[in-house]
C-alpha positions as CSV (number, residue, x, y, z in Angstrom):
1,M,208.9,120.8,-80.5
2,K,208.9,120.6,-76.9
3,G,205.8,121.3,-74.9
4,K,205.1,123.3,-71.9
5,R,206.4,121.8,-68.6
6,Y,203.5,121.4,-65.9
7,T,204.1,121.5,-62.3
8,T,202.9,118.8,-60.0
9,E,200.0,120.9,-59.0
10,E,198.9,121.6,-62.6
11,K,199.1,118.0,-63.5
12,I,196.8,117.1,-60.6
13,R,194.4,119.8,-61.4
14,I,194.1,118.6,-65.1
15,L,193.5,114.9,-63.8
16,R,190.8,116.2,-61.4
17,E,189.2,118.2,-64.4
18,A,188.8,115.1,-66.4
19,D,187.5,113.0,-63.5
20,G,185.3,115.5,-61.6
21,T,183.5,117.2,-64.7
22,G,182.6,114.0,-66.5
23,R,184.1,115.3,-69.8
24,K,185.8,113.0,-72.0
25,I,189.7,112.8,-71.6
26,Q,190.2,113.5,-75.2
27,D,188.4,117.0,-74.8
28,V,190.5,117.7,-71.8
29,C,193.7,116.8,-73.4
30,R,192.9,118.8,-76.5
31,E,191.9,121.9,-74.4
32,R,195.3,121.6,-72.5
33,Q,197.3,120.7,-75.5
34,I,198.6,117.4,-74.0
35,S,198.4,114.0,-75.6
36,E,196.3,111.2,-74.1
37,Q,199.5,109.2,-73.4
38,T,200.9,112.1,-71.3
39,F,197.4,112.1,-69.5
40,H,197.5,108.4,-68.7
41,R,201.3,108.6,-67.6
42,W,200.3,111.3,-65.0
43,K,197.3,109.5,-64.0
44,R,199.5,106.4,-63.4
45,E,202.2,108.4,-61.6
46,F,199.8,110.6,-59.4
47,G,196.6,108.6,-59.3
48,M,194.3,109.9,-56.8
49,L,196.8,111.8,-54.8
50,E,196.0,115.2,-53.4
51,V,198.3,118.2,-54.2
52,N,200.1,118.2,-50.7
53,Q,200.6,114.3,-51.0
54,A,202.2,114.7,-54.4
55,K,204.6,117.4,-53.1
56,Q,205.6,115.0,-50.3
57,L,206.2,112.3,-52.7
58,K,208.5,114.4,-54.8
59,E,210.5,115.5,-51.8
60,L,210.8,112.0,-50.6
61,Q,212.0,110.8,-54.0
62,K,214.4,113.5,-54.1
63,E,215.8,112.7,-50.7
64,N,216.0,109.0,-51.6
65,G,218.1,109.8,-54.6
66,R,220.3,112.0,-52.5
67,L,220.8,109.1,-49.9
68,K,221.5,106.6,-52.7
69,R,224.3,108.9,-54.1
70,M,225.7,109.1,-50.6
71,L,225.7,105.3,-50.2
72,A,227.4,104.8,-53.6
73,D,230.2,107.5,-52.7
74,E,230.7,105.7,-49.3
75,L,231.0,102.3,-51.0
76,L,233.3,103.7,-53.7
77,G,235.6,105.2,-50.8
78,K,235.6,101.9,-49.1
79,E,236.6,99.9,-52.2
80,L,239.5,102.5,-52.9
81,L,240.8,102.0,-49.3
82,K,240.7,98.1,-49.7
83,E,242.7,98.6,-53.0
84,A,245.2,100.9,-51.3
85,L,245.7,98.4,-48.4
86,E,246.2,95.5,-50.7
87,K,249.0,97.4,-52.7
88,K,250.8,98.1,-49.4
89,L,250.9,94.6,-48.3
C-alpha cells in the first residue's frame, strides 16, 4: 500500500517538529504515519535546510537534469553527423 506523498515543506516541518520539540523520533513518525527509515532519509536529504533553501535546491536539481538532457541530445546529434559524414566519404 502506497503512503501519502509529502511536499518538501511538509517534510521539513516534520523534521523540525522532531528536532525542536525534543520528542522522540519514533513518536513523531508514529503520529505522522511514516517509517523511521523515511524520516532519516528526509533528514539526510534536507538536513538543516530552511523551506526556501529546499525549494531552491529542488529547482536547481530540476534545471541540472534539463541541462544534462540537452547536452546528451547535442552529443547524440554530433555523433549522428559524424557517422553520416563517414558514410559519404
